[in-house]
MIROVO-661978 format. One record per residue: x, y, z of N, C-alpha, C, O, CB in turn. Coordinates in steps of 0.2 Angstrom, whole numbers, plus 5000, padded with zeros to 4 digits. Atoms other than C-alpha are relative to their C-alpha. Glycine has a CB too. Layout:
<fibas>
XYZXYZXYZXYZXYZ...
</fibas>
This chain:
<fibas>
500849985000506849925080499850004993500150024988500050085003500350005007505749895066499650064999499250085003499549944999500449945003505150035056499850004993500149964989500550065000500350005007504050075041500050084998499750115002499349965000500149945002504150235031499750004994499949984989500650045000500350005007502850265018500050074997500150135000499149985002500049945004502850395005499749994993499549944991500750024999500450005007502050444988499350025000499050034995500049934997500849985000500350494994500050074997500550114997499750005006500149945002499650654988499250014996498849974997500550024995500549995004498350734977500049984993500550004989499850075001500050015007497850674960499350004997498849985000500449925000500750005003496450694948499849934998500149894997500150044993500250065002495350554943500249984993500250014988499350015000499750045006496050434930500850015001501149974997499850044993499350004999497850484937500349945003499949895005500250055003499750054997499150374944500450035007500650095007500549964995499549984995500250374960500349935002500049885001499750035007499650054998501550254967500250025008500550075009500749994995499950004993501650224985500649965001500749904998499449975005499550044997503250164994500049995007499850045011500550034997500050014993503550085010500749965002500849915000499449955002499350024999505350075016500049965007499749995011500550065000500050044994505649945030500749995002501249974998499749934999499350014997507149925042499849965006499349965009500450085001500150034994507449825057499849935000499849905005499650045004500150075001506949655050500449974994500750004990499249994999499850035005507449535038499449994995499049954995500249935001500749985003506149605025499949944996499349924995500050074996500250055005506249455012499649945004499349905000500649984997500350064996505549335026499250025001498849975002500349995006500749984998503849435028499650024995499850054990500050055005500449985004502349455019499850075002499950105008499449965000500149934999501849635016499350024997499150004992500750044997500749985002500149725014499950084999500250125003499549975005500349935000499349895009499350005002498949964999500250044993500750004998497749935018499850084999500250124998499849985008500249935000496650095017499450015005499049965006499850014993500549994995495450175029499750084998500150124997500249995008500349935001494250325026499650025007499449975011499450014993500349994994493450415041499349975001498949974996499950075001500750034999491950325049499949934997499349904997499650054997500150075002492350155040500649965003501149985006500050004992499450044997493450005045500550004994500450014988499749935002499450015005495149985037499949944996499749894998500749995005500150055004495149875022500649984997501050024995499550014996499550035003496349765014500150024992499650024988500049925001499949985007497049834997500349954996500149924991500350074999499650055004498349714992500549985004500750015009500350024994499550034996499549594999500549964996500349944990499749965006499550035004501149514993500449955006500649985011500550054996499750034995501949365002500750004999501050034994499649934999499350005001503749325004500249974994500849984992500349975006499850045007503749214989499850054994500050044988499549935000500149965006502949354978499349994998499150024993500549994994500750015003501149294977499650065002499750085008499749935002500449944999499949434976499249995001498949944998500150064994500750004999498149464982499750065000500150115002499849965006500349945000496949604978499350015002499049965002500150034993500749994999495349674984499650014993499950044988499950075006500449995006493949674971500050074998500150094992499349975001500149935003493849864970500650034996500650064991499950065006499449975004495649884964500349954996500749974992500650025005499750055005495949724954500050034993499550054990499649955000499949995007496649764937500250085000500450104995499349994996499849935000497049944943500650015004501150065002499550055002499550004995498249924957500549944999500349884997499750015007499550065000499949824957500550015006500850065007500449994993499550014994500949774973500649974997500649934992499749965006499550035002502649734971500550015006500450055010500350024994499549994995504249714982500750004997500849964992499949965005499250005002506149744980500349995006500550035010500250074997499750034994506949634993500750035001501050045007500049935000499449974999508649724989500050075003500450095006500450004992500149944997507949884994499550005006499450065009499850054994500450014995506849825008499350045000499150085004500550025007500649955001505349915000499549964996499649924992500250074995500550025004503649874995499650064997499650114999499549965005500349945004502749974982499249984999499149924999500450024993500750005002500850004977499950054994499950114995499450025007500149965006500650064960499350014998499049964997500449974994500749995001498950144958499850034993500150094992499750045006500249975007498250174940499250015000498849985004500149954995500749995001496550244935499750015006499149985008499749944996500349994993496150314952499450034999499350074994500550045005500749995000494450344956499950055007500250045011499549945001500149974993493750474970499949955005500049975011499550064999500250054994493150324980500749975002500749945008499649944997499350024998495050274981500350055006500850035009500550004994499849954996495250424992500049975007499549945009499750075000499950034994495950365009500650015003501150045000499949935000499350014998497450345021500249934999499849895001500150025008499650075001498450205015500549995004501050035005500350004993499450034995499550105027500349944997500049904994499749995007499650065001500849985024500049965007500049985013500750034999500050044993500949835036500549944998500649924993499249975002499750065000502149695039499649955003499549965009500750015004500550044999501049555040500049975007500449925007499949974995500050044994500749505058500550045005500650015010500249925000499549974996502049625065499850075002499850095008500549994996500049944999501849805062499650054995499650034989500650025001500349955004500849955054500450065000500850085004499350025002499749945001501550105046499550065002499050045005500150004994500549954998500850275050499550024995499050054997500450065001500549995005499950295034500250074996500550114999499250005003499949955005499950415019499450014997499049974995500649994995500649975003498450525012500149994993500650014990499950065002500250005007497850484995499450034999498950015001500149944998500749975002496550604988500050004992500450024989500050095004500250005007495750584971499550054999498950035001499949944998500549945001494850744966500250044995500850054993499950045006499949965006494650854951500050085003500150124999499549994994
</fibas>
């Protein structure tokens, strides 16, 4: 059974940092592209960052230069390091095995 377990969300002040983790089990992790997406109520879910099985990364324009996606194939985990957070980054962040499965999501709130 394929599972994704996200962690690391929470409340942070503007300008602060958080690191999200997504631990994956039930697949050969290294073979799959992974992504982080986010959604706020009333809006469509949007791509934040993706990383291919080979390590190539792509970022959405709003987060470019502030967020970093990475993966540790030995730990079957993908990370999203979020720096210089802004209130508009507030959303539910979900991990995805591209083309396979979504995680449950973790809330990130940026507020003073």
